[in-house]
C-alpha positions as CSV (number, residue, x, y, z in Angstrom):
1,M,0.0,0.3,0.1
2,T,0.9,3.4,-1.2
3,K,1.4,6.1,1.8
4,I,0.4,9.7,0.2
5,A,0.8,12.8,2.2
6,V,0.1,16.5,1.5
7,V,2.2,19.2,2.7
8,P,-0.3,22.4,2.3
9,G,0.3,25.9,2.7
10,S,0.5,29.2,1.0
11,F,4.3,29.1,0.3
12,D,4.9,32.7,-0.6
13,P,7.3,32.5,-0.4
14,V,8.8,28.9,0.6
15,T,11.5,28.8,2.7
16,M,14.2,27.6,4.6
17,G,11.8,26.0,7.2
18,H,9.5,25.0,4.7
19,L,12.3,23.1,2.4
20,D,13.1,21.2,5.6
21,V,9.8,19.8,6.4
22,I,9.0,18.6,3.0
23,L,12.4,17.5,2.3
24,R,12.1,15.6,5.7
25,A,8.7,14.5,4.7
26,A,9.4,13.1,1.3
27,G,12.1,10.5,3.1
28,I,8.7,9.3,5.1
29,F,6.0,8.9,2.4
30,D,6.1,6.9,-0.9
31,E,4.5,9.9,-2.5
32,L,4.2,13.3,-1.0
33,H,2.2,16.5,-2.6
34,V,3.3,19.8,-1.8
35,L,0.4,22.0,-2.2
36,V,-0.2,25.7,-3.4
37,V,-3.1,26.7,-1.1
38,H,-5.4,29.9,-1.7
39,N,-5.5,31.4,1.3
40,P,-8.3,34.5,1.6
41,N,-7.3,35.5,5.1
42,K,-4.0,36.5,3.3
43,H,-2.7,39.0,0.2
44,A,-0.2,37.5,-1.8
45,M,3.0,38.6,-2.5
46,L,3.1,36.5,-5.7
47,P,1.0,34.2,-8.1
48,I,0.2,30.8,-7.4
49,S,1.9,29.9,-10.5
50,E,4.9,31.7,-9.3
51,R,5.3,29.9,-6.5
52,M,4.6,26.2,-7.6
53,T,8.0,27.5,-9.7
54,L,9.9,28.7,-6.9
55,I,8.8,25.6,-5.1
56,Q,10.2,23.4,-7.8
57,K,13.2,25.2,-8.3
58,S,14.2,24.8,-4.7
59,L,14.0,21.3,-4.9
60,D,15.5,20.6,-7.8
61,E,18.3,22.7,-6.2
62,A,18.7,20.8,-3.1
63,G,18.7,17.2,-5.2
64,A,14.9,16.0,-3.8
65,P,13.6,12.8,-4.2
66,Q,11.4,12.1,-7.2
67,N,8.2,11.2,-5.1
68,I,8.0,15.0,-4.6
69,T,4.3,16.6,-6.7
70,V,4.0,20.0,-6.6
71,A,0.2,21.2,-6.9
72,S,-2.1,23.9,-6.4
73,W,-5.3,23.5,-4.5
74,S,-7.7,27.0,-4.6
75,V,-11.6,25.4,-4.6
76,G,-13.0,23.3,-2.0
77,L,-11.8,21.9,1.2
78,L,-8.3,20.8,1.8
79,V,-9.6,17.0,2.4
80,D,-11.3,16.9,-0.6
81,Y,-7.8,17.2,-2.8
82,C,-6.4,14.5,-0.4
83,T,-9.2,12.1,-1.1
84,E,-8.7,13.1,-4.7
85,V,-5.3,11.8,-5.2
86,G,-5.2,9.3,-2.2
87,A,-3.7,11.1,0.3
88,S,-4.1,9.9,3.8
89,V,-1.9,11.7,6.1
90,L,-1.5,15.7,6.0
91,V,2.1,17.2,7.1
92,K,2.2,20.6,8.8
93,G,5.2,22.1,9.7
94,I,4.9,23.8,13.2
95,R,7.0,26.6,15.4
96,S,5.5,27.3,18.2
97,Q,2.9,26.8,20.3
98,I,0.6,29.4,18.4
99,D,0.8,27.2,15.7
100,V,-0.1,24.1,17.8
101,S,-3.3,26.1,18.9
102,Y,-4.5,27.5,15.5
103,E,-3.5,23.5,13.7
104,T,-5.4,21.5,16.2
105,P,-9.0,22.1,15.6
106,M,-8.3,21.8,11.7
107,A,-6.3,18.2,12.3
108,I,-9.5,17.5,14.5
109,M,-11.9,18.7,11.5
110,N,-9.9,17.0,8.8
111,R,-10.0,13.5,10.6
112,S,-13.6,13.6,11.1
113,L,-14.7,14.9,7.6
114,A,-12.1,12.8,5.9
115,E,-10.0,10.0,7.9
116,V,-7.1,12.7,7.2
117,E,-4.3,12.6,9.8
118,T,-2.4,15.1,10.7
119,V,1.1,14.9,11.3
120,F,2.9,17.4,13.0
121,M,6.5,18.3,12.4
122,L,9.2,21.1,13.4
123,P,11.5,22.6,12.0
124,D,15.2,22.6,11.9
125,P,15.6,25.3,15.0
126,A,17.9,27.3,12.5
127,H,14.8,28.0,10.7
128,A,12.4,27.9,13.4
129,H,12.0,31.8,13.3
130,V,11.3,32.4,10.3
131,S,7.6,33.1,8.4
132,S,6.8,33.9,5.1
133,T,5.9,36.7,5.9
134,L,8.9,38.3,8.0
135,V,11.0,37.2,4.9
136,R,8.5,40.0,2.6
137,Q,9.1,42.1,4.8
138,V,12.4,42.2,5.0
139,S,12.9,41.8,1.3
140,G,10.3,44.8,1.0
141,M,12.3,46.7,2.5
142,G,15.1,46.1,0.7
143,G,17.1,43.3,3.3
144,D,18.6,40.3,2.6
145,V,16.6,37.1,2.9
146,S,19.2,34.7,1.6
147,P,19.9,32.7,4.8
148,Y,16.1,32.2,5.1
149,V,14.8,31.2,1.4
150,P,16.5,28.3,-0.8
151,P,19.0,30.1,-3.3
152,A,16.3,30.6,-6.7
153,V,13.8,32.6,-4.4
154,A,16.6,34.4,-2.9
155,R,17.0,35.1,-6.7
156,F,14.1,36.3,-7.6
157,L,13.4,38.3,-4.7
158,D,17.2,40.5,-5.3
159,K,15.8,41.2,-9.1
160,R,12.5,41.9,-7.6
161,R,13.8,44.5,-5.3
162,P,14.1,48.5,-5.8
163,V,17.1,50.3,-6.9
C-alpha cells in the first residue's frame, strides 16, 4: 500500500523551514504532494503559479527525491484534494505553540470529515523563527533574506528589489 501525504501551505514565498519539512516528509512517505493553497485571509505577494515554480526550482536545486509533486488547490476543502489523490495524511510544519493552537482544531476537523490524519513536524531550530511574512517584510524593505530562503527564491526576490 502506497502512503501518500500532502504538505499544504501558502508558500508565499517558500522558506528554508518549509523546504526542511518537505524534504524530511518526502523521506517518510511514498508520495508527497506539496500543495500551494489559496488563503483568502492573506494578501499574497506572489501569484500561485510563481510560488509553484519557485518551490519546484528549490526542490530541484536541493536534489529532492522524485516522489514529490507540486500542485495547487484553490476551490473546496483541503481534504477534497486529499481524497482526490488518495492521501491519508497531512503534514504541517509547526514553529511554536501558537501554530499548534491554530492547527489542532483543523486537524481534528480533517480527521472527522475525511479520515485524514495530520502529522506535525518541527522545523530545524535554525529556521524555526522564520515565516513567509517576515521574509516578505525584510525583502520589501531591501534586506537580505538569503539565509532564510532557498537560493532560487533569494535570486527571484533580489531581482524584484528596488534599486
